[in-house]
C-alpha positions as CSV (number, residue, x, y, z in Angstrom):
1,M,37.3,-34.3,33.4
2,N,37.6,-37.1,32.4
3,L,41.2,-38.6,32.8
4,N,41.1,-40.7,29.6
5,I,40.8,-37.6,27.7
6,L,42.9,-35.6,29.8
7,L,45.6,-38.8,29.4
8,K,44.9,-38.4,25.6
9,N,44.9,-34.6,25.1
10,N,48.4,-34.6,27.0
11,H,49.5,-37.7,24.5
12,N,48.7,-35.5,21.6
13,L,50.1,-32.6,22.9
14,I,53.9,-34.4,23.5
15,S,53.3,-35.7,20.3
16,V,53.0,-32.0,18.7
17,L,56.1,-30.9,20.6
18,R,58.2,-33.9,19.5
19,F,57.0,-33.6,15.7
20,G,58.1,-30.0,16.3
21,I,61.0,-30.4,17.8
22,I,62.0,-32.6,14.5
23,G,60.7,-31.0,12.5
24,I,62.4,-27.7,13.7
25,V,65.7,-29.8,13.4
26,A,64.7,-31.6,9.7
27,T,63.9,-28.3,8.9
28,I,67.0,-26.0,9.6
29,T,69.1,-29.4,8.0
30,H,67.5,-28.5,5.0
31,I,68.1,-24.8,5.1
32,V,71.7,-25.4,5.5
33,I,72.0,-27.4,3.3
34,V,70.7,-25.2,0.5
35,A,72.6,-22.3,1.6
36,F,75.9,-24.2,1.8
37,I,75.0,-25.7,-1.6
38,L,73.8,-22.0,-3.2
39,A,76.7,-20.4,-1.6
40,F,79.4,-22.1,-3.1
41,N,77.0,-22.7,-6.5
42,L,77.4,-26.3,-6.1
43,M,74.7,-26.9,-8.0
44,P,71.2,-25.4,-9.8
45,I,68.4,-24.5,-6.6
46,F,65.9,-27.6,-7.5
47,T,68.9,-30.2,-6.9
48,A,70.0,-28.1,-4.2
49,N,66.5,-28.5,-2.8
50,F,66.3,-31.9,-3.7
51,T,69.5,-32.6,-2.1
52,A,68.5,-30.9,1.0
53,F,65.0,-32.7,1.4
54,L,66.4,-36.2,1.0
55,T,68.7,-35.3,4.2
56,A,65.9,-33.6,6.1
57,F,63.5,-36.9,4.8
58,C,66.4,-39.4,7.2
59,V,66.2,-36.8,9.8
60,S,63.0,-36.7,10.5
61,F,61.9,-40.4,9.3
62,I,64.5,-41.4,12.0
63,G,63.4,-38.7,14.6
64,N,59.1,-39.2,14.3
65,Y,59.5,-43.3,13.8
66,K,61.7,-43.6,17.0
67,W,60.8,-40.2,19.3
68,T,58.0,-38.7,18.2
69,F,55.3,-41.8,17.8
70,K,57.4,-44.5,19.0
71,S,56.0,-46.5,16.6
72,H,56.4,-50.6,16.9
73,N,54.5,-50.7,13.8
74,N,56.5,-52.4,10.3
75,L,59.9,-50.6,9.7
76,K,59.4,-50.7,5.7
77,R,55.3,-50.3,6.1
78,S,56.4,-46.9,8.1
79,L,59.4,-45.8,5.7
80,G,56.6,-45.8,2.6
81,R,54.4,-44.3,4.1
82,Y,55.9,-41.5,5.3
83,F,58.3,-41.6,2.1
84,L,54.8,-40.9,0.2
85,I,53.5,-38.3,2.8
86,A,57.2,-36.4,2.6
87,S,57.3,-36.2,-1.5
88,L,53.8,-35.0,-1.7
89,G,55.0,-32.4,1.0
90,F,58.5,-31.7,-1.3
91,I,56.7,-31.6,-4.8
92,V,54.1,-29.1,-3.1
93,N,57.3,-27.3,-1.5
94,N,59.1,-27.3,-4.9
95,I,55.5,-25.5,-6.3
96,I,55.7,-22.5,-3.6
97,L,59.5,-22.0,-4.6
98,F,59.6,-22.5,-8.2
99,I,56.5,-19.9,-8.0
100,L,58.1,-17.6,-5.5
101,I,61.4,-17.6,-7.7
102,Y,60.2,-17.1,-11.7
103,E,57.2,-15.0,-10.8
104,K,60.3,-13.3,-9.1
105,I,58.5,-12.8,-5.6
106,L,61.7,-13.6,-3.3
107,P,65.5,-14.4,-3.6
108,P,66.8,-18.2,-3.8
109,L,67.4,-18.7,-0.2
110,Y,64.4,-16.9,0.9
111,A,62.3,-18.9,-0.6
112,A,63.5,-22.3,-0.2
113,I,63.4,-21.1,3.6
114,I,59.4,-20.2,2.7
115,S,58.9,-22.8,0.7
116,A,60.7,-25.8,3.8
117,C,58.6,-23.5,6.3
118,F,55.1,-24.7,4.6
119,I,54.4,-28.3,4.8
120,P,54.5,-29.2,8.6
121,I,50.9,-29.5,9.9
122,V,49.6,-31.5,7.1
123,T,52.8,-34.1,7.4
124,F,52.2,-34.2,11.1
125,L,48.3,-35.5,10.6
126,L,49.0,-37.5,8.0
127,S,52.1,-38.7,9.5
128,K,50.2,-39.3,13.0
129,Y,46.9,-41.2,11.5
130,W,48.4,-42.6,8.7
131,A,52.5,-43.7,8.3
132,F,52.7,-44.2,12.0
133,S,49.5,-45.5,12.9
134,I,48.8,-48.0,15.8
135,V,47.5,-50.8,13.6
136,N,44.4,-51.9,15.4
137,C,45.5,-54.7,17.6
138,N,42.2,-56.8,16.7
139,Q,43.0,-57.2,12.9
140,N,44.1,-60.6,11.6
141,A,47.8,-60.8,11.1
142,K,47.3,-61.9,7.7
143,N,45.3,-58.6,7.0
144,I,48.8,-56.5,8.4
145,E,51.0,-58.2,6.2
146,K,48.9,-56.9,2.9
147,I,49.3,-53.2,3.9
148,D,52.2,-53.2,1.9
149,I,53.1,-49.3,0.3
């Protein structure tokens, strides 16, 4: 087997494992915050879910930027892209939550758990290949500065 392929596959496996660990920590953060808010009836489910999302987003972004992908990209660029990915995931998350609750398929806490666990695979792929992707070293620095999201 070609050593480059082996190293690349090993690197991808490590990235997936790290992403999984960060994702588990962020998901647990999300679920614990929703459970706490619901247990004390502090706010409605969708407000609680949004609060938990923002907190879990911070955990996830910092962990993935610094540890999973060890990104050296512009922090603002990566943050913007990752926030877009996370926001789309959050929208899908809320659609699932809405359907599970209002169709009376599951109680709110279980619906929040299911909806929080649904997005990780797509998020990993978009994060790896877009949000935290390594900018091609052959690109002109001016072109890199134009990328702003």
